[in-house]
PQR file with spaces between the fields and no chain letter, atoms N, CA, C, O and H, PARSE charges and radii, in Angstrom:
ATOM       1  N    MET     1      92.238  104.289  121.097 -0.4000 1.5000
ATOM       2  CA   MET     1      91.867  104.653  122.472 -0.0000 2.0000
ATOM       3  C    MET     1      90.885  105.624  122.452  0.5500 1.7000
ATOM       4  O    MET     1      90.933  106.532  121.622 -0.5500 1.4000
ATOM       5  N    ASP     2      90.004  105.540  123.265 -0.4000 1.5000
ATOM       6  CA   ASP     2      88.879  106.732  123.292 -0.0000 2.0000
ATOM       7  C    ASP     2      89.524  107.660  124.107  0.5500 1.7000
ATOM       8  O    ASP     2      90.655  107.686  124.590 -0.5500 1.4000
ATOM       9  H    ASP     2      89.965  104.803  123.940  0.4000 1.0000
ATOM      10  N    SER     3      88.280  108.647  124.176 -0.4000 1.5000
ATOM      11  CA   SER     3      88.868  110.133  125.113 -0.0000 2.0000
ATOM      12  C    SER     3      88.968  109.720  126.288  0.5500 1.7000
ATOM      13  O    SER     3      89.511  110.605  126.951 -0.5500 1.4000
ATOM      14  H    SER     3      87.360  108.626  123.784  0.4000 1.0000
ATOM      15  N    THR     4      88.655  108.560  127.098 -0.4000 1.5000
ATOM      16  CA   THR     4      89.171  108.475  128.442 -0.0000 2.0000
ATOM      17  C    THR     4      90.671  108.065  128.703  0.5500 1.7000
ATOM      18  O    THR     4      91.242  108.053  129.793 -0.5500 1.4000
ATOM      19  H    THR     4      88.214  107.841  126.560  0.4000 1.0000
ATOM      20  N    GLY     5      91.206  107.718  127.416 -0.4000 1.5000
ATOM      21  CA   GLY     5      92.428  107.154  127.354 -0.0000 2.0000
ATOM      22  C    GLY     5      92.512  105.893  127.428  0.5500 1.7000
ATOM      23  O    GLY     5      93.649  105.426  127.361 -0.5500 1.4000
ATOM      24  H    GLY     5      90.741  107.728  126.531  0.4000 1.0000
ATOM      25  N    LYS     6      91.467  105.043  127.572 -0.4000 1.5000
ATOM      26  CA   LYS     6      91.715  103.369  127.596 -0.0000 2.0000
ATOM      27  C    LYS     6      91.498  103.093  125.894  0.5500 1.7000
ATOM      28  O    LYS     6      90.954  103.703  124.973 -0.5500 1.4000
ATOM      29  H    LYS     6      90.544  105.423  127.626  0.4000 1.0000
ATOM      30  N    VAL     7      92.236  101.838  126.046 -0.4000 1.5000
ATOM      31  CA   VAL     7      92.522  101.029  124.311 -0.0000 2.0000
ATOM      32  C    VAL     7      91.296  100.379  124.695  0.5500 1.7000
ATOM      33  O    VAL     7      90.978   99.772  125.718 -0.5500 1.4000
ATOM      34  H    VAL     7      92.678  101.342  126.794  0.4000 1.0000
ATOM      35  N    GLN     8      90.484  100.743  123.278 -0.4000 1.5000
ATOM      36  CA   GLN     8      89.419   99.934  122.830 -0.0000 2.0000
ATOM      37  C    GLN     8      89.821   98.661  122.112  0.5500 1.7000
ATOM      38  O    GLN     8      90.848   98.797  121.446 -0.5500 1.4000
ATOM      39  H    GLN     8      90.742  101.236  122.448  0.4000 1.0000
ATOM      40  N    ILE     9      89.352   97.642  122.085 -0.4000 1.5000
ATOM      41  CA   ILE     9      89.558   96.259  121.418 -0.0000 2.0000
ATOM      42  C    ILE     9      88.570   96.074  120.605  0.5500 1.7000
ATOM      43  O    ILE     9      87.549   95.645  121.143 -0.5500 1.4000
ATOM      44  H    ILE     9      88.518   97.532  122.626  0.4000 1.0000
ATOM      45  N    MET    10      88.517   96.303  119.168 -0.4000 1.5000
ATOM      46  CA   MET    10      87.688   95.843  118.263 -0.0000 2.0000
ATOM      47  C    MET    10      87.651   94.478  117.874  0.5500 1.7000
ATOM      48  O    MET    10      88.670   93.811  117.695 -0.5500 1.4000
ATOM      49  H    MET    10      89.346   96.652  118.731  0.4000 1.0000
ATOM      50  N    ASP    11      86.401   94.018  117.729 -0.4000 1.5000
ATOM      51  CA   ASP    11      86.529   92.607  117.118 -0.0000 2.0000
ATOM      52  C    ASP    11      85.956   92.436  115.538  0.5500 1.7000
ATOM      53  O    ASP    11      84.802   92.285  115.137 -0.5500 1.4000
ATOM      54  H    ASP    11      85.573   94.560  117.875  0.4000 1.0000
ATOM      55  N    SER    12      86.991   92.504  114.946 -0.4000 1.5000
ATOM      56  CA   SER    12      86.697   92.832  113.414 -0.0000 2.0000
ATOM      57  C    SER    12      87.417   91.805  112.762  0.5500 1.7000
ATOM      58  O    SER    12      88.407   91.346  113.331 -0.5500 1.4000
ATOM      59  H    SER    12      87.929   92.627  115.272  0.4000 1.0000
ATOM      60  N    PRO    13      87.039   91.331  111.545 -0.5600 1.5000
ATOM      61  CA   PRO    13      87.546   90.164  110.829  0.2800 2.0000
ATOM      62  C    PRO    13      88.974   90.733  110.343  0.5500 1.7000
ATOM      63  O    PRO    13      89.975   90.019  110.397 -0.5500 1.4000
ATOM      64  N    TRP    14      89.008   91.894  109.926 -0.4000 1.5000
ATOM      65  CA   TRP    14      90.115   92.499  109.569 -0.0000 2.0000
ATOM      66  C    TRP    14      91.365   92.961  110.241  0.5500 1.7000
ATOM      67  O    TRP    14      92.488   93.211  109.806 -0.5500 1.4000
ATOM      68  H    TRP    14      88.195   92.474  109.882  0.4000 1.0000
ATOM      69  N    HIS    15      90.849   92.997  111.398 -0.4000 1.5000
ATOM      70  CA   HIS    15      92.054   92.987  112.595 -0.0000 2.0000
ATOM      71  C    HIS    15      93.165   91.836  112.417  0.5500 1.7000
ATOM      72  O    HIS    15      92.913   90.633  112.346 -0.5500 1.4000
ATOM      73  H    HIS    15      89.936   92.793  111.751  0.4000 1.0000
ATOM      74  N    ILE    16      94.412   92.414  112.361 -0.4000 1.5000
ATOM      75  CA   ILE    16      95.790   91.858  112.268 -0.0000 2.0000
ATOM      76  C    ILE    16      96.560   92.173  113.170  0.5500 1.7000
ATOM      77  O    ILE    16      97.067   93.283  113.328 -0.5500 1.4000
ATOM      78  H    ILE    16      94.616   93.391  112.418  0.4000 1.0000
ATOM      79  N    PRO    17      96.731   91.052  113.945 -0.5600 1.5000
ATOM      80  CA   PRO    17      98.097   91.495  114.912  0.2800 2.0000
ATOM      81  C    PRO    17      99.362   91.863  114.495  0.5500 1.7000
ATOM      82  O    PRO    17      99.708   91.463  113.383 -0.5500 1.4000
ATOM      83  N    LEU    18     100.113   92.525  115.128 -0.4000 1.5000
ATOM      84  CA   LEU    18     101.201   92.868  114.848 -0.0000 2.0000
ATOM      85  C    LEU    18     102.359   91.407  115.150  0.5500 1.7000
ATOM      86  O    LEU    18     102.385   90.669  116.136 -0.5500 1.4000
ATOM      87  H    LEU    18      99.832   92.850  116.031  0.4000 1.0000
ATOM      88  N    PRO    19     103.130   91.373  114.043 -0.5600 1.5000
ATOM      89  CA   PRO    19     103.859   90.200  113.805  0.2800 2.0000
ATOM      90  C    PRO    19     104.594   89.904  114.647  0.5500 1.7000
ATOM      91  O    PRO    19     105.064   90.920  115.160 -0.5500 1.4000
ATOM      92  N    MET    20     105.073   88.731  115.217 -0.4000 1.5000
ATOM      93  CA   MET    20     105.786   88.156  116.071 -0.0000 2.0000
ATOM      94  C    MET    20     107.387   88.482  115.691  0.5500 1.7000
ATOM      95  O    MET    20     107.633   88.829  114.536 -0.5500 1.4000
ATOM      96  H    MET    20     104.691   87.906  114.801  0.4000 1.0000
ATOM      97  N    GLU    21     108.410   88.375  116.610 -0.4000 1.5000
ATOM      98  CA   GLU    21     109.663   88.738  116.270 -0.0000 2.0000
ATOM      99  C    GLU    21     110.234   88.124  115.420  0.5500 1.7000
ATOM     100  O    GLU    21     111.097   88.702  114.759 -0.5500 1.4000
ATOM     101  H    GLU    21     108.210   88.092  117.548  0.4000 1.0000
ATOM     102  N    GLU    22     109.900   86.663  115.163 -0.4000 1.5000
ATOM     103  CA   GLU    22     110.372   85.630  114.361 -0.0000 2.0000
ATOM     104  C    GLU    22     109.873   85.928  112.907  0.5500 1.7000
ATOM     105  O    GLU    22     110.484   85.326  112.024 -0.5500 1.4000
ATOM     106  H    GLU    22     109.199   86.193  115.700  0.4000 1.0000
ATOM     107  N    SER    23     108.872   86.751  112.524 -0.4000 1.5000
ATOM     108  CA   SER    23     108.225   87.124  111.344 -0.0000 2.0000
ATOM     109  C    SER    23     108.765   88.181  110.874  0.5500 1.7000
ATOM     110  O    SER    23     108.490   88.482  109.713 -0.5500 1.4000
ATOM     111  H    SER    23     108.375   87.240  113.241  0.4000 1.0000
ATOM     112  N    ALA    24     109.589   88.945  111.572 -0.4000 1.5000
ATOM     113  CA   ALA    24     110.108   90.408  110.820 -0.0000 2.0000
ATOM     114  C    ALA    24     111.109   90.272  109.751  0.5500 1.7000
ATOM     115  O    ALA    24     111.592   91.207  109.113 -0.5500 1.4000
ATOM     116  H    ALA    24     109.813   88.700  112.516  0.4000 1.0000
ATOM     117  N    MET    25     111.429   88.780  109.586 -0.4000 1.5000
ATOM     118  CA   MET    25     112.593   88.614  108.649 -0.0000 2.0000
ATOM     119  C    MET    25     111.874   87.649  107.221  0.5500 1.7000
ATOM     120  O    MET    25     112.463   87.063  106.313 -0.5500 1.4000
ATOM     121  H    MET    25     111.037   88.020  110.105  0.4000 1.0000
ATOM     122  N    SER    26     110.431   87.791  107.491 -0.4000 1.5000
ATOM     123  CA   SER    26     109.573   87.338  106.070 -0.0000 2.0000
ATOM     124  C    SER    26     109.585   88.479  105.043  0.5500 1.7000
ATOM     125  O    SER    26     109.465   89.636  105.445 -0.5500 1.4000
ATOM     126  H    SER    26     109.953   88.267  108.229  0.4000 1.0000
ATOM     127  N    ARG    27     109.718   88.222  103.797 -0.4000 1.5000
ATOM     128  CA   ARG    27     109.812   89.219  102.721 -0.0000 2.0000
ATOM     129  C    ARG    27     108.153   89.788  102.378  0.5500 1.7000
ATOM     130  O    ARG    27     107.134   89.101  102.464 -0.5500 1.4000
ATOM     131  H    ARG    27     109.815   87.282  103.470  0.4000 1.0000
ATOM     132  N    VAL    28     108.225   90.919  102.064 -0.4000 1.5000
ATOM     133  CA   VAL    28     106.779   91.570  101.556 -0.0000 2.0000
ATOM     134  C    VAL    28     107.124   92.529  100.442  0.5500 1.7000
ATOM     135  O    VAL    28     108.205   92.951  100.032 -0.5500 1.4000
ATOM     136  H    VAL    28     109.052   91.477  101.995  0.4000 1.0000
ATOM     137  N    THR    29     105.868   92.743  100.077 -0.4000 1.5000
ATOM     138  CA   THR    29     106.126   93.764   98.598 -0.0000 2.0000
ATOM     139  C    THR    29     105.411   94.925   99.298  0.5500 1.7000
ATOM     140  O    THR    29     104.436   94.719  100.021 -0.5500 1.4000
ATOM     141  H    THR    29     104.990   92.400  100.410  0.4000 1.0000
ATOM     142  N    VAL    30     105.892   96.106   99.083 -0.4000 1.5000
ATOM     143  CA   VAL    30     105.239   97.332   99.580 -0.0000 2.0000
ATOM     144  C    VAL    30     104.601   98.089   98.273  0.5500 1.7000
ATOM     145  O    VAL    30     105.325   98.197   97.284 -0.5500 1.4000
ATOM     146  H    VAL    30     106.684   96.274   98.496  0.4000 1.0000
ATOM     147  N    TYR    31     103.269   98.617   98.234 -0.4000 1.5000
ATOM     148  CA   TYR    31     102.566   99.064   97.285 -0.0000 2.0000
ATOM     149  C    TYR    31     102.116  100.236   97.555  0.5500 1.7000
ATOM     150  O    TYR    31     102.015  100.610   98.723 -0.5500 1.4000
ATOM     151  H    TYR    31     102.680   98.530   99.038  0.4000 1.0000
ATOM     152  N    PHE    32     101.760  101.033   96.481 -0.4000 1.5000
ATOM     153  CA   PHE    32     100.662  102.240   96.749 -0.0000 2.0000
ATOM     154  C    PHE    32      99.662  101.929   95.636  0.5500 1.7000
ATOM     155  O    PHE    32      99.802  101.130   94.710 -0.5500 1.4000
ATOM     156  H    PHE    32     101.842  100.730   95.532  0.4000 1.0000
ATOM     157  N    TYR    33      98.740  102.635   95.884 -0.4000 1.5000
ATOM     158  CA   TYR    33      97.744  102.724   94.884 -0.0000 2.0000
ATOM     159  C    TYR    33      97.149  103.778   94.069  0.5500 1.7000
ATOM     160  O    TYR    33      96.422  104.636   94.569 -0.5500 1.4000
ATOM     161  H    TYR    33      98.627  103.284   96.636  0.4000 1.0000
ATOM     162  N    ASN    34      97.438  103.736   92.825 -0.4000 1.5000
ATOM     163  CA   ASN    34      97.066  104.779   92.106 -0.0000 2.0000
ATOM     164  C    ASN    34      96.386  104.324   90.696  0.5500 1.7000
ATOM     165  O    ASN    34      96.988  104.183   89.631 -0.5500 1.4000
ATOM     166  H    ASN    34      98.029  103.038   92.419  0.4000 1.0000
ATOM     167  N    ASP    35      95.019  104.131   90.928 -0.4000 1.5000
ATOM     168  CA   ASP    35      94.179  103.666   89.822 -0.0000 2.0000
ATOM     169  C    ASP    35      95.004  102.254   89.404  0.5500 1.7000
ATOM     170  O    ASP    35      95.256  101.928   88.244 -0.5500 1.4000
ATOM     171  H    ASP    35      94.531  104.246   91.793  0.4000 1.0000
ATOM     172  N    GLY    36      95.284  101.663   90.338 -0.4000 1.5000
ATOM     173  CA   GLY    36      95.750  100.141   90.348 -0.0000 2.0000
ATOM     174  C    GLY    36      97.073   99.750   91.454  0.5500 1.7000
ATOM     175  O    GLY    36      97.635  100.649   92.079 -0.5500 1.4000
ATOM     176  H    GLY    36      95.079  101.928   91.281  0.4000 1.0000
ATOM     177  N    TRP    37      97.351   98.743   91.552 -0.4000 1.5000
ATOM     178  CA   TRP    37      98.266   98.593   93.013 -0.0000 2.0000
ATOM     179  C    TRP    37      99.651   98.610   92.134  0.5500 1.7000
ATOM     180  O    TRP    37      99.875   97.952   91.117 -0.5500 1.4000
ATOM     181  H    TRP    37      96.895   98.012   91.045  0.4000 1.0000
ATOM     182  N    VAL    38     100.512   99.527   92.789 -0.4000 1.5000
ATOM     183  CA   VAL    38     101.886   99.613   91.811 -0.0000 2.0000
ATOM     184  C    VAL    38     103.017   99.166   93.133  0.5500 1.7000
ATOM     185  O    VAL    38     103.150   99.774   94.196 -0.5500 1.4000
ATOM     186  H    VAL    38     100.331  100.061   93.614  0.4000 1.0000
ATOM     187  N    PRO    39     103.671   98.063   92.738 -0.5600 1.5000
ATOM     188  CA   PRO    39     104.810   97.868   93.691  0.2800 2.0000
ATOM     189  C    PRO    39     105.623   98.735   93.642  0.5500 1.7000
ATOM     190  O    PRO    39     105.657   99.411   92.614 -0.5500 1.4000
ATOM     191  N    ILE    40     106.445   98.986   94.594 -0.4000 1.5000
ATOM     192  CA   ILE    40     107.512   99.879   94.836 -0.0000 2.0000
ATOM     193  C    ILE    40     108.809   99.609   95.649  0.5500 1.7000
ATOM     194  O    ILE    40     109.802  100.335   95.603 -0.5500 1.4000
ATOM     195  H    ILE    40     106.418   98.436   95.429  0.4000 1.0000
ATOM     196  N    LYS    41     108.689   98.493   96.392 -0.4000 1.5000
ATOM     197  CA   LYS    41     109.746   97.811   96.742 -0.0000 2.0000
ATOM     198  C    LYS    41     109.653   96.386   97.360  0.5500 1.7000
ATOM     199  O    LYS    41     108.534   95.947   97.625 -0.5500 1.4000
ATOM     200  H    LYS    41     107.882   97.903   96.429  0.4000 1.0000
ATOM     201  N    TYR    42     110.562   95.772   97.561 -0.4000 1.5000
ATOM     202  CA   TYR    42     110.554   94.308   98.147 -0.0000 2.0000
ATOM     203  C    TYR    42     111.376   94.792   99.474  0.5500 1.7000
ATOM     204  O    TYR    42     112.203   95.701   99.542 -0.5500 1.4000
ATOM     205  H    TYR    42     111.471   96.129   97.346  0.4000 1.0000
ATOM     206  N    CYS    43     110.864   93.836  100.614 -0.4000 1.5000
ATOM     207  CA   CYS    43     111.634   94.554  101.810 -0.0000 2.0000
ATOM     208  C    CYS    43     111.331   93.467  102.984  0.5500 1.7000
ATOM     209  O    CYS    43     110.287   92.857  102.751 -0.5500 1.4000
ATOM     210  H    CYS    43     110.192   93.097  100.559  0.4000 1.0000
ATOM     211  N    TYR    44     111.912   93.115  104.060 -0.4000 1.5000
ATOM     212  CA   TYR    44     111.564   92.596  105.060 -0.0000 2.0000
ATOM     213  C    TYR    44     110.639   93.068  105.872  0.5500 1.7000
ATOM     214  O    TYR    44     110.716   94.267  106.139 -0.5500 1.4000
ATOM     215  H    TYR    44     112.760   93.610  104.249  0.4000 1.0000
ATOM     216  N    LEU    45     109.686   92.378  106.391 -0.4000 1.5000
ATOM     217  CA   LEU    45     108.514   92.689  107.062 -0.0000 2.0000
ATOM     218  C    LEU    45     108.800   93.820  108.011  0.5500 1.7000
ATOM     219  O    LEU    45     108.209   94.898  107.948 -0.5500 1.4000
ATOM     220  H    LEU    45     109.623   91.404  106.174  0.4000 1.0000
ATOM     221  N    GLY    46     109.734   93.532  108.896 -0.4000 1.5000
ATOM     222  CA   GLY    46     110.456   94.765  109.727 -0.0000 2.0000
ATOM     223  C    GLY    46     110.692   95.792  109.162  0.5500 1.7000
ATOM     224  O    GLY    46     110.180   96.837  109.562 -0.5500 1.4000
ATOM     225  H    GLY    46     110.215   92.657  108.947  0.4000 1.0000
ATOM     226  N    LYS    47     111.330   95.770  108.341 -0.4000 1.5000
ATOM     227  CA   LYS    47     111.510   97.146  107.427 -0.0000 2.0000
ATOM     228  C    LYS    47     110.510   97.731  106.898  0.5500 1.7000
ATOM     229  O    LYS    47     110.446   98.960  106.896 -0.5500 1.4000
ATOM     230  H    LYS    47     111.747   94.921  108.016  0.4000 1.0000
ATOM     231  N    ALA    48     109.591   96.990  106.377 -0.4000 1.5000
ATOM     232  CA   ALA    48     108.188   97.591  105.781 -0.0000 2.0000
ATOM     233  C    ALA    48     107.716   98.307  106.815  0.5500 1.7000
ATOM     234  O    ALA    48     107.619   99.529  106.702 -0.5500 1.4000
ATOM     235  H    ALA    48     109.644   95.992  106.378  0.4000 1.0000
ATOM     236  N    ILE    49     107.380   97.709  107.886 -0.4000 1.5000
ATOM     237  CA   ILE    49     106.711   98.256  109.029 -0.0000 2.0000
ATOM     238  C    ILE    49     107.367   99.704  109.575  0.5500 1.7000
ATOM     239  O    ILE    49     106.751  100.495  110.290 -0.5500 1.4000
ATOM     240  H    ILE    49     107.458   96.717  107.977  0.4000 1.0000
ATOM     241  N    LEU    50     108.619   99.874  109.136 -0.4000 1.5000
ATOM     242  CA   LEU    50     109.109  101.298  109.538 -0.0000 2.0000
ATOM     243  C    LEU    50     108.547  102.287  108.617  0.5500 1.7000
ATOM     244  O    LEU    50     108.017  103.369  108.866 -0.5500 1.4000
ATOM     245  H    LEU    50     109.119   99.231  108.555  0.4000 1.0000
ATOM     246  N    LEU    51     108.806  101.596  107.313 -0.4000 1.5000
ATOM     247  CA   LEU    51     108.456  102.594  105.932 -0.0000 2.0000
ATOM     248  C    LEU    51     107.146  102.835  106.039  0.5500 1.7000
ATOM     249  O    LEU    51     106.758  103.883  105.521 -0.5500 1.4000
ATOM     250  H    LEU    51     109.237  100.717  107.111  0.4000 1.0000
ATOM     251  N    TYR    52     106.228  102.044  106.653 -0.4000 1.5000
ATOM     252  CA   TYR    52     104.830  102.369  106.690 -0.0000 2.0000
ATOM     253  C    TYR    52     104.527  103.576  107.715  0.5500 1.7000
ATOM     254  O    TYR    52     103.877  104.565  107.377 -0.5500 1.4000
ATOM     255  H    TYR    52     106.543  101.193  107.074  0.4000 1.0000
ATOM     256  N    HIS    53     105.044  103.398  108.949 -0.4000 1.5000
ATOM     257  CA   HIS    53     104.888  104.392  109.841 -0.0000 2.0000
ATOM     258  C    HIS    53     105.723  105.637  109.356  0.5500 1.7000
ATOM     259  O    HIS    53     105.512  106.680  109.975 -0.5500 1.4000
ATOM     260  H    HIS    53     105.571  102.594  109.224  0.4000 1.0000
ATOM     261  N    GLN    54     106.545  105.664  108.440 -0.4000 1.5000
ATOM     262  CA   GLN    54     107.477  106.938  107.980 -0.0000 2.0000
ATOM     263  C    GLN    54     106.318  107.740  107.009  0.5500 1.7000
ATOM     264  O    GLN    54     106.070  108.945  107.061 -0.5500 1.4000
ATOM     265  H    GLN    54     106.716  104.817  107.937  0.4000 1.0000
ATOM     266  N    ALA    55     105.640  106.669  106.054 -0.4000 1.5000
ATOM     267  CA   ALA    55     104.961  107.380  105.022 -0.0000 2.0000
ATOM     268  C    ALA    55     103.370  108.047  105.658  0.5500 1.7000
ATOM     269  O    ALA    55     102.832  109.084  105.269 -0.5500 1.4000
ATOM     270  H    ALA    55     105.841  105.690  106.012  0.4000 1.0000
ATOM     271  N    ARG    56     102.902  107.173  106.641 -0.4000 1.5000
ATOM     272  CA   ARG    56     101.869  107.666  107.517 -0.0000 2.0000
ATOM     273  C    ARG    56     102.065  109.268  108.007  0.5500 1.7000
ATOM     274  O    ARG    56     101.240  110.177  107.923 -0.5500 1.4000
ATOM     275  H    ARG    56     103.340  106.331  106.956  0.4000 1.0000
ATOM     276  N    SER    57     103.434  109.305  108.546 -0.4000 1.5000
ATOM     277  CA   SER    57     103.864  110.559  109.060 -0.0000 2.0000
ATOM     278  C    SER    57     104.014  111.596  108.229  0.5500 1.7000
ATOM     279  O    SER    57     103.995  112.767  108.608 -0.5500 1.4000
ATOM     280  H    SER    57     104.104  108.566  108.614  0.4000 1.0000
ATOM     281  N    ALA    58     104.182  111.203  106.976 -0.4000 1.5000
ATOM     282  CA   ALA    58     104.387  112.093  106.006 -0.0000 2.0000
ATOM     283  C    ALA    58     103.152  112.532  105.069  0.5500 1.7000
ATOM     284  O    ALA    58     103.250  113.317  104.126 -0.5500 1.4000
ATOM     285  H    ALA    58     104.198  110.252  106.668  0.4000 1.0000
ATOM     286  N    GLY    59     101.994  111.901  105.486 -0.4000 1.5000
ATOM     287  CA   GLY    59     100.728  111.729  104.852 -0.0000 2.0000
ATOM     288  C    GLY    59     100.477  111.094  103.940  0.5500 1.7000
ATOM     289  O    GLY    59      99.451  111.309  103.295 -0.5500 1.4000
ATOM     290  H    GLY    59     101.914  111.263  106.252  0.4000 1.0000
ATOM     291  N    LYS    60     101.444  110.014  103.583 -0.4000 1.5000
ATOM     292  CA   LYS    60     100.815  109.070  102.656 -0.0000 2.0000
ATOM     293  C    LYS    60     100.697  107.711  103.071  0.5500 1.7000
ATOM     294  O    LYS    60     101.204  107.391  104.146 -0.5500 1.4000
ATOM     295  H    LYS    60     102.278  109.840  104.107  0.4000 1.0000
ATOM     296  N    GLU    61     100.139  106.918  102.419 -0.4000 1.5000
ATOM     297  CA   GLU    61      99.618  105.658  102.378 -0.0000 2.0000
ATOM     298  C    GLU    61      99.859  104.631  101.826  0.5500 1.7000
ATOM     299  O    GLU    61      99.304  104.609  100.727 -0.5500 1.4000
ATOM     300  H    GLU    61      99.727  107.179  101.546  0.4000 1.0000
ATOM     301  N    ILE    62     100.687  103.325  102.138 -0.4000 1.5000
ATOM     302  CA   ILE    62     101.169  102.313  101.643 -0.0000 2.0000
ATOM     303  C    ILE    62     100.759  101.321  101.917  0.5500 1.7000
ATOM     304  O    ILE    62     100.103  101.343  102.958 -0.5500 1.4000
ATOM     305  H    ILE    62     101.138  103.343  103.031  0.4000 1.0000
ATOM     306  N    PHE    63     100.881   99.943  101.212 -0.4000 1.5000
ATOM     307  CA   PHE    63     100.174   98.972  101.843 -0.0000 2.0000
ATOM     308  C    PHE    63     101.270   97.622  101.732  0.5500 1.7000
ATOM     309  O    PHE    63     102.104   97.517  100.833 -0.5500 1.4000
ATOM     310  H    PHE    63     101.414   99.925  100.367  0.4000 1.0000
ATOM     311  N    LEU    64     101.107   96.789  102.662 -0.4000 1.5000
ATOM     312  CA   LEU    64     102.331   95.547  102.214 -0.0000 2.0000
ATOM     313  C    LEU    64     101.362   94.294  102.101  0.5500 1.7000
ATOM     314  O    LEU    64     100.257   94.124  102.617 -0.5500 1.4000
ATOM     315  H    LEU    64     100.429   96.874  103.392  0.4000 1.0000
ATOM     316  N    PHE    65     102.007   93.578  101.382 -0.4000 1.5000
ATOM     317  CA   PHE    65     101.387   92.350  100.804 -0.0000 2.0000
ATOM     318  C    PHE    65     102.486   91.434  100.975  0.5500 1.7000
ATOM     319  O    PHE    65     103.625   91.897  100.917 -0.5500 1.4000
ATOM     320  H    PHE    65     102.905   93.716  100.963  0.4000 1.0000
ATOM     321  N    PRO    66     102.268   89.858  101.234 -0.5600 1.5000
ATOM     322  CA   PRO    66     103.417   88.802  101.076  0.2800 2.0000
ATOM     323  C    PRO    66     103.751   88.730   99.331  0.5500 1.7000
ATOM     324  O    PRO    66     102.970   88.838   98.386 -0.5500 1.4000
ATOM     325  N    VAL    67     104.981   88.541   99.350 -0.4000 1.5000
ATOM     326  CA   VAL    67     105.445   88.490   98.315 -0.0000 2.0000
ATOM     327  C    VAL    67     104.803   87.609   97.169  0.5500 1.7000
ATOM     328  O    VAL    67     104.983   87.889   95.984 -0.5500 1.4000
ATOM     329  H    VAL    67     105.616   88.453  100.118  0.4000 1.0000
ATOM     330  N    ASN    68     103.987   86.445   97.613 -0.4000 1.5000
ATOM     331  CA   ASN    68     103.326   85.406   96.611 -0.0000 2.0000
ATOM     332  C    ASN    68     101.890   85.912   96.279  0.5500 1.7000
ATOM     333  O    ASN    68     101.162   85.255   95.536 -0.5500 1.4000
ATOM     334  H    ASN    68     103.841   86.217   98.576  0.4000 1.0000
ATOM     335  N    LEU    69     101.448   87.222   96.900 -0.4000 1.5000
ATOM     336  CA   LEU    69      99.986   87.778   96.643 -0.0000 2.0000
ATOM     337  C    LEU    69     100.331   88.853   96.076  0.5500 1.7000
ATOM     338  O    LEU    69     101.103   89.665   96.586 -0.5500 1.4000
ATOM     339  H    LEU    69     102.040   87.756   97.503  0.4000 1.0000
ATOM     340  N    ASP    70      99.558   89.028   94.464 -0.4000 1.5000
ATOM     341  CA   ASP    70      99.506   90.294   93.779 -0.0000 2.0000
ATOM     342  C    ASP    70      98.121   90.813   93.974  0.5500 1.7000
ATOM     343  O    ASP    70      97.116   90.104   93.924 -0.5500 1.4000
ATOM     344  H    ASP    70      98.931   88.369   94.050  0.4000 1.0000
ATOM     345  N    PRO    71      98.134   92.064   94.193 -0.5600 1.5000
ATOM     346  CA   PRO    71      96.707   92.680   94.552  0.2800 2.0000
ATOM     347  C    PRO    71      96.046   93.009   93.295  0.5500 1.7000
ATOM     348  O    PRO    71      94.842   93.244   93.405 -0.5500 1.4000
ATOM     349  N    ASN    72      96.439   93.064   92.380 -0.4000 1.5000
ATOM     350  CA   ASN    72      96.007   93.143   90.863 -0.0000 2.0000
ATOM     351  C    ASN    72      95.287   92.265   90.355  0.5500 1.7000
ATOM     352  O    ASN    72      94.402   92.495   89.531 -0.5500 1.4000
ATOM     353  H    ASN    72      97.417   92.873   92.291  0.4000 1.0000
ATOM     354  N    SER    73      95.677   90.853   90.918 -0.4000 1.5000
ATOM     355  CA   SER    73      94.879   89.745   90.624 -0.0000 2.0000
ATOM     356  C    SER    73      93.313   89.187   91.169  0.5500 1.7000
ATOM     357  O    SER    73      92.616   88.222   90.859 -0.5500 1.4000
ATOM     358  H    SER    73      96.395   90.666   91.588  0.4000 1.0000
ATOM     359  N    PHE    74      93.182   90.160   92.000 -0.4000 1.5000
ATOM     360  CA   PHE    74      91.658   90.302   92.405 -0.0000 2.0000
ATOM     361  C    PHE    74      90.988   91.466   92.442  0.5500 1.7000
ATOM     362  O    PHE    74      89.801   91.485   92.769 -0.5500 1.4000
ATOM     363  H    PHE    74      93.749   90.945   92.251  0.4000 1.0000
């Protein structure tokens, strides 16, 4: 959102749309980064998004990855 209150849409290859309702039950792994990726929890995407917002409001940063993707492998 810019200073006029209008939403700006970015054309970025990293832009990932919010998941559809049917994706909310997909399993993900929640990670944090501390000199390497550390898995902290497996849960459903809907719950993980809530955890992400709670972490952000607490000044923390977590990352969500599909369960079959290990960020330490790349």
